[in-house]
C-alpha positions as CSV (number, residue, x, y, z in Angstrom):
1,M,11.4,-29.7,-55.0
2,V,13.7,-32.6,-54.6
3,S,13.7,-36.4,-55.4
4,N,11.9,-39.5,-54.6
5,C,11.7,-42.3,-52.0
6,M,11.2,-46.2,-50.8
7,N,8.4,-48.7,-49.7
8,D,9.2,-48.9,-46.1
9,Y,6.0,-48.3,-43.8
10,K,4.4,-50.4,-40.9
11,F,1.3,-48.8,-40.0
12,K,-1.7,-49.6,-42.1
13,A,-5.6,-48.6,-41.6
14,E,-8.8,-49.5,-43.6
15,R,-9.1,-47.0,-46.5
16,Q,-11.5,-44.2,-45.7
17,P,-13.3,-42.1,-48.3
18,A,-12.2,-38.3,-48.3
19,P,-14.8,-35.9,-47.3
20,L,-15.2,-32.3,-48.8
21,T,-12.7,-29.9,-47.2
22,D,-14.7,-26.6,-47.7
23,G,-14.9,-25.3,-44.1
24,V,-14.0,-28.4,-42.5
25,K,-11.7,-28.6,-39.5
26,I,-9.7,-31.2,-40.0
27,E,-8.5,-33.9,-37.3
28,P,-4.6,-33.8,-37.3
29,G,-4.3,-37.8,-37.3
30,L,-6.3,-37.8,-40.5
31,L,-3.5,-35.1,-42.4
32,G,-0.2,-36.1,-43.9
33,F,2.7,-34.0,-45.1
34,D,5.3,-34.1,-47.6
35,I,8.8,-33.7,-46.3
36,D,10.7,-31.5,-49.1
37,G,9.3,-27.8,-49.8
38,V,6.7,-28.5,-46.6
39,V,8.3,-29.7,-43.4
40,A,11.7,-29.1,-44.7
41,D,12.8,-25.7,-45.8
42,T,14.8,-27.5,-48.6
43,M,14.8,-24.3,-51.0
44,E,16.7,-22.7,-48.4
45,A,19.2,-25.7,-48.3
46,F,19.6,-25.6,-52.1
47,I,20.2,-21.9,-52.6
48,R,22.8,-21.8,-49.6
49,I,24.9,-25.0,-50.8
50,A,24.9,-23.4,-54.4
51,F,26.3,-20.2,-53.2
52,E,28.7,-21.6,-50.7
53,D,29.9,-24.4,-52.2
54,Y,29.6,-23.5,-56.0
55,R,29.7,-19.8,-55.9
56,I,26.2,-19.8,-57.7
57,R,23.7,-16.8,-56.6
58,V,19.8,-18.2,-56.8
59,E,17.0,-16.1,-55.5
60,P,13.9,-18.0,-54.4
61,E,11.8,-16.5,-56.7
62,E,13.9,-17.8,-59.7
63,I,13.0,-21.4,-59.0
64,T,9.6,-21.2,-60.8
65,E,9.7,-24.9,-61.8
66,F,9.6,-28.1,-59.7
67,M,12.7,-29.4,-61.8
68,V,15.2,-26.7,-61.2
69,E,17.1,-27.0,-64.4
70,E,14.1,-26.3,-66.3
71,C,14.3,-22.7,-64.9
72,L,17.6,-21.7,-64.0
73,D,20.7,-21.2,-65.6
74,I,22.8,-23.8,-63.5
75,D,24.9,-26.6,-64.9
76,P,22.3,-29.8,-64.7
77,L,25.0,-31.7,-63.3
78,V,25.7,-29.2,-60.3
79,S,22.0,-29.2,-59.4
80,E,21.8,-33.1,-59.3
81,E,25.0,-33.3,-57.3
82,I,23.4,-30.7,-54.6
83,F,20.1,-32.7,-54.5
84,Q,22.0,-35.9,-54.1
85,R,23.8,-34.5,-51.0
86,L,20.5,-33.2,-49.6
87,L,19.3,-36.8,-50.0
88,A,22.1,-38.7,-48.8
89,D,22.9,-36.4,-45.9
90,P,20.3,-33.7,-45.0
91,I,22.0,-33.4,-41.4
92,G,25.2,-32.6,-43.0
93,C,23.7,-30.1,-45.2
94,R,22.0,-28.3,-42.6
95,L,18.2,-28.9,-44.0
96,R,16.3,-27.3,-41.7
97,L,12.7,-26.7,-40.5
98,M,10.4,-24.7,-42.3
99,P,9.4,-22.0,-40.1
100,G,7.0,-22.8,-37.3
101,A,6.8,-26.4,-38.4
102,G,8.5,-27.7,-35.4
103,R,6.0,-26.1,-33.0
104,V,2.7,-27.0,-35.1
105,L,4.2,-30.7,-35.4
106,S,5.1,-31.0,-31.7
107,E,1.0,-29.9,-30.9
108,F,-0.3,-32.2,-33.3
109,A,2.0,-35.0,-32.3
110,A,0.5,-34.9,-28.9
111,A,-2.9,-35.6,-30.3
112,A,-2.4,-38.2,-33.1
113,P,0.2,-39.7,-34.8
114,L,2.2,-37.8,-37.4
115,T,2.6,-39.4,-41.2
116,F,5.2,-38.0,-43.6
117,I,5.1,-39.4,-47.0
118,T,8.0,-38.3,-49.3
119,A,9.0,-39.3,-52.6
120,R,12.7,-39.8,-51.7
121,P,14.2,-43.0,-52.8
122,L,15.8,-43.5,-49.2
123,A,13.9,-43.6,-45.7
124,E,16.9,-43.6,-43.4
125,P,18.6,-40.3,-44.1
126,I,15.5,-38.4,-43.5
127,D,14.3,-40.4,-41.0
128,R,17.6,-39.5,-39.1
129,W,16.8,-36.1,-39.8
130,L,13.4,-36.1,-38.5
131,R,14.4,-37.7,-35.1
132,R,17.0,-35.0,-34.8
133,E,14.7,-32.0,-35.6
134,L,11.4,-33.2,-34.1
135,G,12.9,-34.0,-30.8
136,P,12.3,-37.5,-29.1
137,T,9.1,-36.6,-27.8
138,T,7.5,-35.6,-31.1
139,Y,9.5,-38.2,-33.5
140,R,8.1,-40.8,-31.1
141,N,4.7,-40.4,-32.5
142,A,5.7,-40.1,-36.0
143,R,5.7,-42.4,-39.0
144,L,7.6,-41.9,-42.3
145,V,6.8,-43.4,-45.6
146,A,9.3,-43.2,-48.6
147,T,7.7,-43.9,-51.9
148,G,10.4,-43.4,-54.4
149,E,7.6,-41.8,-56.9
150,H,6.2,-38.4,-56.8
151,D,3.0,-40.3,-58.2
152,D,2.8,-42.9,-55.7
153,K,1.7,-41.2,-52.8
154,A,-2.3,-42.0,-53.0
155,R,-1.5,-45.7,-52.1
156,P,0.0,-45.5,-48.8
157,I,-2.1,-42.4,-48.0
158,Q,-5.2,-44.4,-48.2
159,E,-3.6,-47.5,-46.7
160,L,-2.8,-45.5,-43.8
161,G,-6.4,-44.2,-43.3
162,L,-5.4,-40.5,-44.0
163,R,-7.9,-38.1,-45.7
164,Y,-5.7,-35.2,-46.3
165,F,-2.6,-34.4,-47.4
166,V,-0.1,-31.1,-47.6
167,D,2.1,-30.9,-50.9
168,D,4.5,-28.5,-52.5
169,R,3.9,-30.2,-56.0
170,A,1.3,-29.1,-57.8
171,Q,0.6,-32.1,-59.9
172,T,1.1,-34.3,-57.0
173,G,-2.2,-32.6,-55.4
174,I,-3.8,-32.8,-58.3
175,N,-3.4,-36.5,-58.9
176,L,-4.5,-37.1,-55.0
177,Q,-7.6,-34.9,-55.7
178,R,-8.5,-36.9,-58.3
179,D,-8.3,-40.2,-56.3
180,G,-10.5,-38.5,-53.7
181,I,-8.1,-37.4,-51.2
182,G,-8.3,-33.6,-49.7
183,A,-5.1,-32.2,-51.1
184,F,-3.7,-28.7,-50.0
185,I,-0.8,-27.1,-51.8
186,F,1.9,-25.5,-49.9
187,T,2.6,-22.4,-51.5
188,Q,6.1,-22.0,-53.2
189,P,7.3,-20.0,-56.4
190,W,7.2,-23.2,-58.4
191,N,3.7,-24.2,-57.6
192,R,2.1,-20.7,-58.3
193,G,-0.6,-20.6,-60.8
194,R,-0.6,-24.2,-61.6
195,H,-3.3,-25.5,-60.0
196,D,-7.0,-24.4,-58.1
197,L,-6.8,-26.4,-55.0
198,P,-6.6,-25.3,-51.8
199,T,-3.7,-23.4,-50.6
200,V,-1.6,-22.9,-47.2
201,N,1.2,-20.4,-46.9
202,N,2.9,-21.2,-43.6
203,W,2.5,-23.6,-40.8
204,Q,0.3,-20.9,-39.0
205,E,-2.3,-21.7,-41.9
206,I,-2.1,-25.7,-41.5
207,R,-2.6,-25.1,-37.6
208,A,-5.7,-22.8,-38.5
209,I,-7.2,-25.6,-40.8
210,C,-7.2,-28.4,-38.2
211,R,-9.0,-28.8,-34.8
C-alpha cells in the first residue's frame, strides 16, 4: 500500500527452485515478508492520520486500489504527504504491527532468520521501527532488504534462498509466481478479485501454513 525501498542487504544464499505450495507445510526460514500491509498495519495508520491531522474520514473498505489516489476523493498532495511521513518516521506516526504478527514472528525467529523485503526507498527508518516493535530477541534474528521498487523483489528473494513470500500487492505476487517463487497474498481491500494466488487473511493463517 505504501511506497518503495533501497538496495542494502548482506545475507546471500544459493538460488533454490520453489516447490509447489499446495498442501506443503513451509519451513519458516524459507518464507519472506513484505512490510506494509503484511507486517505493518499501514492502512490503520493512513486512516488515522488522515482524520486526526487533515479531518478526512476514510473507511477501510474504500481503499480498493493499491494507489489510494485512484479510489479516494482526497487531494493527491495530501495522500502523498501522509505516505512520506509514514516512510520517514514510522515510529513518530505510531505505525503498528498487524494483529498477531509479533507473536508469530517471535515464534518463527526462534527457529530461523526472519526476512523482510520492502519496496520502501529507505531502509533505516523502517529498520528502527522493526527493532522497536519486534523487541531485541526477535530483531536479533531478522534481516531487512529495501529494494526501492515493487517489481524488484524476486532478485533478493532468490539470492537469499527464500522460496515463498507474503505480499499485499496482487501484481507483485503474480510477478513472483512467474519467477518460480511461491507467492501468498495477504488479503486487503485493494487486492480482492485481482489474482488467483493462495491467500492468507491474518497471521494465524500464516502460522498455519508453516511447520
